[in-house]
GUBAKOL-743808 format. One record per atom (N, C-alpha, C, O): residue in three letters; atom name; x negated, z negated, y. Coordinates in steps of 0.001 Angstrom, whole numbers, plus 524288, in hexadecimal, padded with zeros to 5 digits. Atoms other than C-alpha are relative to their C-alpha. Layout:
<recs>
['ALA','CA',[X,Z,Y]];
...
</recs>
This chain:
<recs>
['MET','N',[802D5,8008E,80505]];
['MET','CA',[97C50,2F2E3,02000]];
['MET','C',[7FC59,803CD,7FDB3]];
['MET','O',[7F85E,802D7,7FB2F]];
['MET','N',[804D2,7FBC2,8017C]];
['MET','CA',[97533,2FE08,01D14]];
['MET','C',[7FD01,802AB,8036F]];
['MET','O',[7F9EC,805EA,801AE]];
['LEU','N',[802F5,7FFF5,7FBAF]];
['LEU','CA',[96F96,2FFEA,02A00]];
['LEU','C',[7FC86,7FD02,8008F]];
['LEU','O',[7F80E,7FE56,801BE]];
['CYS','N',[80227,803AB,80118]];
['CYS','CA',[96C03,2F2E8,02866]];
['CYS','C',[7FA81,8012F,7FACE]];
['CYS','O',[7F61C,7FF66,7FB9B]];
['ASP','N',[8042B,7FF3E,80477]];
['ASP','CA',[96327,2F6D8,01B90]];
['ASP','C',[7FD19,803E1,80183]];
['ASP','O',[7F87F,8048D,80049]];
['VAL','N',[80474,7FB3A,7FEAE]];
['VAL','CA',[95F0C,302DF,021D0]];
['VAL','C',[7FA94,7FEAD,802B8]];
['VAL','O',[7F61E,7FFF8,8017B]];
['LEU','N',[8019B,801F6,7FD64]];
['LEU','CA',[95A7C,2FB99,02C9B]];
['LEU','C',[7FA39,7FB3F,7FDD8]];
['LEU','O',[7F675,7FAA9,800C6]];
['GLN','N',[803A2,801D7,80176]];
['GLN','CA',[95175,2F1E7,0233C]];
['GLN','C',[7FD0E,802D8,7FC62]];
['GLN','O',[7F873,8017F,7FC25]];
['GLU','N',[7FFFF,7FAAC,80259]];
['GLU','CA',[94F9F,2FCF6,01AF0]];
['GLU','C',[7FA89,801B1,80409]];
['GLU','O',[7F5EF,80158,802AF]];
['ARG','N',[80423,7FCC1,7FDF7]];
['ARG','CA',[94830,303F1,026AC]];
['ARG','C',[7FBB9,7FA1C,802BA]];
['ARG','O',[7F73C,7FAFE,80434]];
['ASP','N',[80360,80328,7FE3D]];
['ASP','CA',[9428E,2F61A,02B5B]];
['ASP','C',[7FBC3,80023,7FC0E]];
['ASP','O',[7F7FB,8027A,7FDE2]];
['ALA','N',[801FE,7FF76,80475]];
['ALA','CA',[93B5D,2F4CB,01D35]];
['ALA','C',[7FD22,804CC,800BF]];
['ALA','O',[7F8B6,803D6,7FF20]];
['GLN','N',[802CC,7FAED,800AD]];
['GLN','CA',[935DE,302F6,01EC1]];
['GLN','C',[7FBA2,7FEA3,8035F]];
['GLN','O',[7F6F5,7FEF6,80249]];
['VAL','N',[80457,80016,7F9E1]];
['VAL','CA',[92F61,2FFDB,02CBA]];
['VAL','C',[7FB8E,7FB48,7FCCB]];
['VAL','O',[7F6CF,7FAC3,7FD5E]];
['ASP','N',[80532,8055B,7FFA7]];
['ASP','CA',[92910,2F32F,026D8]];
['ASP','C',[7FCA3,80068,7FB17]];
['ASP','O',[7F8BB,7FDC9,7FA1B]];
['LEU','N',[80329,7FDF6,80499]];
['LEU','CA',[92547,2FA4C,019B1]];
['LEU','C',[7FCD4,8035A,80395]];
['LEU','O',[7F862,801CA,8048A]];
['LYS','N',[80425,7FD69,7FD18]];
['LYS','CA',[91F3C,303C0,021E4]];
['LYS','C',[7FB75,7FD11,802BA]];
['LYS','O',[7F6F0,7FE60,801BC]];
['LYS','N',[8024D,801E2,7FE56]];
['LYS','CA',[919AF,2FA12,02A80]];
['LYS','C',[7FA3D,7FE03,7FC9E]];
['LYS','O',[7F5A9,7FF7C,7FCB0]];
['ARG','N',[80478,801E0,80482]];
['ARG','CA',[91231,2F277,01FFB]];
['ARG','C',[7FC3D,803DC,7FCED]];
['ARG','O',[7F7E0,8027E,7FB70]];
['ARG','N',[80277,7FCFF,8014D]];
['ARG','CA',[90E8B,2FF7A,01A97]];
['ARG','C',[7FC24,8017E,80316]];
['ARG','O',[7F811,802C1,800DF]];
['LYS','N',[803A9,7FE01,7FB1C]];
['LYS','CA',[90730,3032D,0272B]];
['LYS','C',[7FB97,7FB7A,80030]];
['LYS','O',[7F6D1,7FBCE,7FFB6]];
['ASP','N',[803D0,80491,7FF5D]];
['ASP','CA',[901D2,2F657,028BB]];
['ASP','C',[7FCC7,7FFD4,7F9CD]];
['ASP','O',[7F833,7FEAB,7F8E6]];
['GLN','N',[80515,800A5,80511]];
['GLN','CA',[8FCEE,2F6D0,01A79]];
['GLN','C',[7FBB0,8048F,7FFE1]];
['GLN','O',[7F733,8038D,7FE7A]];
['GLU','N',[802FD,7FB72,7FFF4]];
['GLU','CA',[8F6BB,3039B,01B80]];
['GLU','C',[7FBFF,7FF72,804C4]];
['GLU','O',[7F784,80130,804A0]];
['LYS','N',[80399,800A7,7FADC]];
['LYS','CA',[8F1A4,2FF5E,02A40]];
['LYS','C',[7FB72,7FABC,7FB00]];
['LYS','O',[7F721,7FC85,7F9DB]];
['GLN','N',[8039D,803A8,80230]];
['GLN','CA',[8EA56,2F2D1,0218E]];
['GLN','C',[7FD06,8032C,7FC12]];
['GLN','O',[7F843,80283,7FBF2]];
['VAL','N',[80527,7FEA3,80343]];
['VAL','CA',[8E462,2FABE,0171B]];
['VAL','C',[7FE60,80443,80406]];
['VAL','O',[7F9B4,8037F,804DF]];
['GLU','N',[8038A,7FCAE,7FCDF]];
['GLU','CA',[8E06F,30546,0204E]];
['GLU','C',[7FB4B,7FD27,8029D]];
['GLU','O',[7F6CA,7FEC8,80227]];
['GLU','N',[80323,80366,7FF40]];
['GLU','CA',[8DA24,2F9E0,026F4]];
['GLU','C',[7FBA6,7FDA2,7FB7C]];
['GLU','O',[7F70B,7FC8D,7FC5B]];
['GLY','N',[8056F,80032,80466]];
['GLY','CA',[8D23E,2F6FE,01AAC]];
['GLY','C',[7FD81,80318,7FE83]];
['GLY','O',[7F960,801D9,7FC64]];
['TRP','N',[802BE,7FBE0,801A6]];
['TRP','CA',[8CEA8,30459,01813]];
['TRP','C',[7FB22,7FEC2,804CB]];
['TRP','O',[7F677,7FE8E,803AA]];
['VAL','N',[80394,7FEC6,7FC8A]];
['VAL','CA',[8C893,3037B,02673]];
['VAL','C',[7FC47,7FB1A,7FF36]];
['VAL','O',[7F7CC,7FC5C,8006A]];
['ASP','N',[80314,804B0,7FF7C]];
['ASP','CA',[8C212,2F583,024CD]];
['ASP','C',[7FCC3,80179,7FA51]];
['ASP','O',[7F7FB,801FF,7FA56]];
['ASN','N',[802ED,7FE11,80500]];
['ASN','CA',[8BE05,2F950,016E8]];
['ASN','C',[7FA9E,804F3,8012B]];
['ASN','O',[7F65A,80541,7FEF8]];
['ASP','N',[80492,7FC03,7FED9]];
['ASP','CA',[8B5F8,3050B,01CBD]];
['ASP','C',[7FD85,7FF36,804B6]];
['ASP','O',[7F997,80188,8063C]];
['LYS','N',[80513,801A4,7FBEE]];
['LYS','CA',[8B08F,2FFA3,02789]];
['LYS','C',[7FD1E,7F9EE,7FDD0]];
['LYS','O',[7FAB3,7F79A,80141]];
['LEU','N',[8014C,803B1,80578]];
['LEU','CA',[8AC6F,2F4D5,01DB3]];
['LEU','C',[7FA2B,8026A,7FE43]];
['LEU','O',[7F590,80113,7FE9F]];
['LYS','N',[80377,7FCFC,804C8]];
['LYS','CA',[8A5E5,2FE47,0153F]];
['LYS','C',[7FB76,80342,8063D]];
['LYS','O',[7F70E,80491,804D4]];
['MET','N',[80251,7FD89,7FE09]];
['MET','CA',[8A03F,304E5,022E8]];
['MET','C',[7FB6D,7FB94,80345]];
['MET','O',[7F750,7FCB0,80580]];
['GLU','N',[804E0,80301,7FDEA]];
['GLU','CA',[899B6,2F789,02766]];
['GLU','C',[7FDDA,80042,7FC38]];
['GLU','O',[7F9A1,8023D,7FD66]];
['ASP','N',[8035F,800D1,80176]];
['ASP','CA',[8944A,2F5CA,01B7C]];
['ASP','C',[7FB83,804E2,7FF1B]];
['ASP','O',[7F6F1,80400,7FDE6]];
['TYR','N',[8032B,7FB36,80072]];
['TYR','CA',[88EBD,3047C,01AF0]];
['TYR','C',[7FC1A,800D3,80393]];
['TYR','O',[7F7DD,8030D,8031E]];
['ASP','N',[80477,7FFF9,7FD04]];
['ASP','CA',[88951,3024F,026AC]];
['ASP','C',[7F9DB,7FAB8,7FFB4]];
['ASP','O',[7F521,7FB26,80079]];
['ARG','N',[803B8,803BD,8024B]];
['ARG','CA',[882E3,2F4FA,022A3]];
['ARG','C',[7FD76,8022B,7FC31]];
['ARG','O',[7F915,80068,7FD1A]];
['LYS','N',[80464,7FD8D,8048A]];
['LYS','CA',[87B89,2FBEE,016F6]];
['LYS','C',[7FE1B,80264,801B9]];
['LYS','O',[7F96D,80229,800A7]];
['MET','N',[802E7,7FB74,7FCD8]];
['MET','CA',[87862,30746,01FFA]];
['MET','C',[7FB92,7FD03,80402]];
['MET','O',[7F6F5,7FDD4,80518]];
['HIS','N',[80412,8043F,7FBC6]];
['HIS','CA',[872F0,2FD10,0296A]];
['HIS','C',[7FC59,7FCFE,7FDF9]];
['HIS','O',[7F918,7FAE5,800D3]];
['GLU','N',[8050B,80497,8020D]];
['GLU','CA',[86A41,2F4CE,0200A]];
['GLU','C',[7FE04,8046A,7FED0]];
['GLU','O',[7F9CD,80566,800E8]];
['ARG','N',[8048F,7FAC9,800F0]];
['ARG','CA',[86627,302B6,01A07]];
['ARG','C',[7FB6D,801B9,80366]];
['ARG','O',[7F6FE,802BA,801D5]];
['LEU','N',[80228,7FD0D,7FD47]];
['LEU','CA',[86148,30794,02555]];
['LEU','C',[7FDA1,7FAC5,802DC]];
['LEU','O',[7FD0C,7FB94,80790]];
['GLN','N',[80342,80388,7FD51]];
['GLN','CA',[85A52,2FA51,02977]];
['GLN','C',[7FBF8,80054,7FAB3]];
['GLN','O',[7F742,80148,7FAE2]];
['GLU','N',[8026C,7FF5F,805F2]];
['GLU','CA',[85622,2FA86,01AD2]];
['GLU','C',[7FA69,8061A,8016F]];
['GLU','O',[7F5CC,8059C,8002C]];
['MET','N',[8033E,7FBC7,8009B]];
['MET','CA',[84F06,308AD,01DBD]];
['MET','C',[7FB5B,7FE9F,8042C]];
['MET','O',[7F6D8,7FD97,802DD]];
['TYR','N',[80221,80281,7FC56]];
['TYR','CA',[84A67,304FB,02B90]];
['TYR','C',[7FC1E,7FC91,7FFAD]];
['TYR','O',[7F85D,7FD4A,80297]];
['LYS','N',[80262,803D1,8015C]];
['LYS','CA',[84416,2F7AF,02514]];
['LYS','C',[7FBCB,80347,7FC9F]];
['LYS','O',[7F738,8021C,7FD8B]];
['ARG','N',[80367,7FD5E,8045E]];
['ARG','CA',[83D28,300BA,01A52]];
['ARG','C',[7FB36,803CD,80365]];
['ARG','O',[7F681,80416,80273]];
['LYS','N',[802E5,7FC86,7FD29]];
['LYS','CA',[83924,30B2C,0257F]];
['LYS','C',[7FBD6,7FBFB,801F9]];
['LYS','O',[7F717,7FC5A,8014C]];
['GLN','N',[80628,802F3,7FCD0]];
['GLN','CA',[831F2,2FF80,02DBB]];
['GLN','C',[7FCF7,7FE3A,7FD6A]];
['GLN','O',[7F8DE,7FD61,7FFC9]];
['GLU','N',[803D6,8002E,805A0]];
['GLU','CA',[82B0B,2FC0F,01FEC]];
['GLU','C',[7FBED,80333,80133]];
['GLU','O',[7F7BD,802BF,80385]];
['THR','N',[80390,7FAD8,7FFBA]];
['THR','CA',[8263D,30879,01EBA]];
['THR','C',[7FCCA,800D7,80294]];
['THR','O',[7F872,801CC,800C2]];
['ALA','N',[801DB,7FCD5,7FB79]];
['ALA','CA',[82224,30C6F,02B37]];
['ALA','C',[7FAE2,7FA7E,801A1]];
['ALA','O',[7F675,7FB77,8033C]];
['LYS','N',[803F6,803F1,7FED1]];
['LYS','CA',[81B5D,2FD1C,02D02]];
['LYS','C',[7F9BE,80100,7FB3D]];
['LYS','O',[7F504,800DE,7FC19]];
['VAL','N',[803DF,7FD38,80344]];
['VAL','CA',[8150D,30205,01F30]];
['VAL','C',[7FCC8,8044C,801FA]];
['VAL','O',[7F80B,80449,802CB]];
['ILE','N',[803FB,7FA47,7FB18]];
['ILE','CA',[80F92,30DF1,02667]];
['ILE','C',[7FBB8,7FE21,80244]];
['ILE','O',[7F6F4,7FE6D,801B8]];
['LYS','N',[80261,80115,7FA4B]];
['LYS','CA',[80CA0,3088A,031AA]];
['LYS','C',[7FB76,7FB15,7FF24]];
['LYS','O',[7F8E0,7F9AA,802F0]];
['ASP','N',[803DB,80199,801B4]];
['ASP','CA',[80383,2FFB3,02A29]];
['ASP','C',[7FBB5,801AD,7FC53]];
['ASP','O',[7F73D,7FFE7,7FC7B]];
['GLN','N',[803D6,7FB2C,80392]];
['GLN','CA',[7FCF4,3097A,01FDD]];
['GLN','C',[7FDBA,800D4,8059C]];
['GLN','O',[7F95A,7FF0F,8068C]];
['LEU','N',[80234,7FC06,7FDEA]];
['LEU','CA',[7FB57,31100,02B83]];
['LEU','C',[7FA26,7FC8A,804DC]];
['LEU','O',[7F6B6,7FED0,80756]];
['TYR','N',[80326,80376,7FBF0]];
['TYR','CA',[7F343,30548,03422]];
['TYR','C',[7FC0F,80004,7FAEF]];
['TYR','O',[7F85E,80319,7FAF5]];
['GLN','N',[80427,80192,80548]];
['GLN','CA',[7EBC0,30135,026A1]];
['GLN','C',[7FC0A,8041D,7FD93]];
['GLN','O',[7F855,802E4,7FAC4]];
['SER','N',[80178,7FB2E,7FEC3]];
['SER','CA',[7E7E0,31029,02734]];
['SER','C',[7FCE0,7FFFA,8023C]];
['SER','O',[7F857,80033,800A8]];
['LYS','N',[802EC,8000D,7FA2B]];
['LYS','CA',[7E414,30FA6,03639]];
['LYS','C',[7FB61,7FBB9,7FE0B]];
['LYS','O',[7F73D,7FE23,7FE6E]];
['VAL','N',[801B6,801F1,7FF79]];
['VAL','CA',[7DCBB,30451,032EF]];
['VAL','C',[7FAB4,80076,7FA5E]];
['VAL','O',[7F683,7FE2A,7FAE8]];
['LYS','N',[8059A,7FF4F,8039B]];
['LYS','CA',[7D2E0,30838,02576]];
['LYS','C',[7FFBB,804B7,802CC]];
['LYS','O',[7FB0C,805C2,8027D]];
['HIS','N',[8038D,7FC4B,7FF7C]];
['HIS','CA',[7D113,3140D,02B3D]];
['HIS','C',[7FE3C,7FF5E,806ED]];
['HIS','O',[7FC45,80380,80868]];
['ILE','N',[803C3,80246,7FC8F]];
['ILE','CA',[7CBCB,30D6A,0398B]];
['ILE','C',[7FC54,7FC83,7FC6A]];
['ILE','O',[7F7D6,7FC47,7FE1F]];
['LYS','N',[8041B,801D1,80051]];
['LYS','CA',[7C510,304DF,03043]];
['LYS','C',[7FC4C,80269,7FC8D]];
['LYS','O',[7F81D,8000F,7FC3C]];
['GLU','N',[802D8,7FA67,7FF6E]];
['GLU','CA',[7BF0B,3119F,02A4A]];
['GLU','C',[7FC11,801AE,80189]];
['GLU','O',[7F779,801D3,80020]];
['TYR','N',[802CA,7FD44,7FC1D]];
['TYR','CA',[7BB2F,317A3,03392]];
['TYR','C',[7FD19,7FAD6,803D1]];
['TYR','O',[7FB41,7FC61,807FB]];
['LYS','N',[8025A,802FB,7FC75]];
['LYS','CA',[7B567,30972,039C7]];
['LYS','C',[7FAF1,7FE36,7FB5C]];
['LYS','O',[7F745,7FBB2,7FD30]];
['GLU','N',[8034B,7FF9F,803AD]];
['GLU','CA',[7ACF6,3093A,02C24]];
['GLU','C',[7FC54,804EE,80038]];
['GLU','O',[7F7A6,8040F,7FF86]];
['GLN','N',[8017C,7FCDA,7FFBA]];
['GLN','CA',[7A97D,316D1,02D96]];
['GLN','C',[7FAA2,80088,80413]];
['GLN','O',[7F650,80274,80331]];
['MET','N',[80347,7FF90,7FB73]];
['MET','CA',[7A3C0,31465,03CA7]];
['MET','C',[7FD06,7FCBD,7FD32]];
['MET','O',[7F935,7FF51,7FE92]];
['LEU','N',[801C3,803AE,7FF59]];
['LEU','CA',[79CC2,3097C,03745]];
['LEU','C',[7FA9F,80287,7FB33]];
['LEU','O',[7F5D8,80212,7FB84]];
['GLU','N',[8028D,7FD6B,802F3]];
['GLU','CA',[79825,3112D,02B75]];
['GLU','C',[7FB28,8038C,803EF]];
['GLU','O',[7F65F,80384,8037C]];
['GLY','N',[80270,7FC76,7FCB6]];
['GLY','CA',[793B3,31AA6,035DA]];
['GLY','C',[7FADB,7FE0E,803C1]];
['GLY','O',[7F709,800CF,804B7]];
['GLU','N',[802D1,80300,7FD1F]];
['GLU','CA',[78C8B,310A9,03E3A]];
['GLU','C',[7FB5C,7FEDE,7FD09]];
['GLU','O',[7F6EB,7FF6A,7FECA]];
['LEU','N',[80552,80322,803DE]];
['LEU','CA',[783AB,30AD0,032E6]];
['LEU','C',[7FE91,805E8,7FFA9]];
['LEU','O',[7FAFC,80663,802D5]];
['VAL','N',[8025E,7FBD8,80206]];
['VAL','CA',[780A0,318A9,02EC5]];
['VAL','C',[7FC0F,80258,804A6]];
['VAL','O',[7F789,803F1,80456]];
['LYS','N',[8042C,7FFF0,7F925]];
['LYS','CA',[77B51,31AB8,03DC6]];
['LYS','C',[7FE45,7FD46,7FFAC]];
['LYS','O',[7FAFF,7FE6D,7FC58]];
['ARG','N',[80354,803B7,7FFB8]];
['ARG','CA',[77599,31027,03EF0]];
['ARG','C',[7FA61,80107,7F9B4]];
['ARG','O',[7F5A1,801A3,7FA29]];
['LYS','N',[804A0,7FEDE,802DA]];
['LYS','CA',[76DF1,31226,031D6]];
['LYS','C',[7FD99,802ED,8015A]];
['LYS','O',[7F90A,80168,8012E]];
['ALA','N',[80429,7FC3F,7FF17]];
['ALA','CA',[767DE,31E3D,03626]];
['ALA','C',[7FE68,7FFDB,803AE]];
['ALA','O',[7FADD,80306,80467]];
['LEU','N',[802E6,7FF3F,7FC14]];
['LEU','CA',[764E9,31B09,042A5]];
['LEU','C',[7FA57,7FB3D,7FC73]];
['LEU','O',[7F5F9,7FCC0,7FB21]];
['GLU','N',[802ED,8030C,8025E]];
['GLU','CA',[75DF8,30F0B,03C3C]];
['GLU','C',[7FA78,803AA,7FBDD]];
['GLU','O',[7F5B3,8031D,7FB9D]];
['GLU','N',[8045E,7FA92,80248]];
['GLU','CA',[757A2,31B79,03362]];
['GLU','C',[7FBB8,80176,80433]];
['GLU','O',[7F6F6,800D9,803D8]];
['LEU','N',[8027D,7FBE5,7FC04]];
['LEU','CA',[75381,322F7,03F50]];
['LEU','C',[7FBD8,7FC52,80118]];
['LEU','O',[7F71D,7FD30,800F9]];
['GLU','N',[803D5,803E5,7FCBC]];
['GLU','CA',[74E31,31691,044E9]];
['GLU','C',[7FA61,7FE16,7FC72]];
['GLU','O',[7F5D0,7FDA4,7FDE2]];
['LYS','N',[804C5,80112,80436]];
['LYS','CA',[74676,312A9,037BA]];
['LYS','C',[7FB36,804DF,8019B]];
['LYS','O',[7F6B3,804A3,80341]];
['ASP','N',[80465,7FB3D,7FF72]];
['ASP','CA',[740E8,320A2,03874]];
['ASP','C',[7FEAD,8015E,8044E]];
['ASP','O',[7FC51,8058E,80420]];
['ARG','N',[8035E,7FE42,7FC43]];
['ARG','CA',[73CC2,321AA,0458E]];
['ARG','C',[7FC8D,7FA89,800AA]];
['ARG','O',[7F831,7FB95,80268]];
['LEU','N',[802E8,803CE,8013E]];
['LEU','CA',[73714,31389,0442D]];
['LEU','C',[7FB8B,8023D,7FC56]];
['LEU','O',[7F74D,801F4,7FE95]];
['LYS','N',[802F7,7FEE8,80386]];
['LYS','CA',[72F5C,318BD,038A6]];
['LYS','C',[7FCE6,805C7,8037B]];
['LYS','O',[7F81D,80634,803AC]];
['GLU','N',[803FE,7FB0D,7FD3B]];
['GLU','CA',[72AE4,3264B,040A9]];
['GLU','C',[7FBBD,7FD5B,802FB]];
['GLU','O',[7F731,7FEE4,802B7]];
['LEU','N',[80266,8011A,7FD4D]];
['LEU','CA',[725C9,31E54,04959]];
['LEU','C',[7FB70,7FB5F,7FD16]];
['LEU','O',[7F7F8,7F965,7FFC4]];
</recs>
């Protein structure tokens, strides 16, 4: 009878050890799953942050490109106006020379 009690106790200890091991495994899996979720959340947030930074950089680049274009257009317009003004002065001077030449004649 004592041998039977010892065997039952041994079986109970083995069962308890197995249940503890299973419980520890479940706890460990829970921690691993929790870590995975945290990493996925971090990756998602980082991806969103990088996309936002990229979007802002694109917008900034577009604004700079537009400003550069407007500046070029302004300079070209000013240059053309100066050329036109120069042509007008030149024509006026030629007309004056022609008037002076006609007066002399």
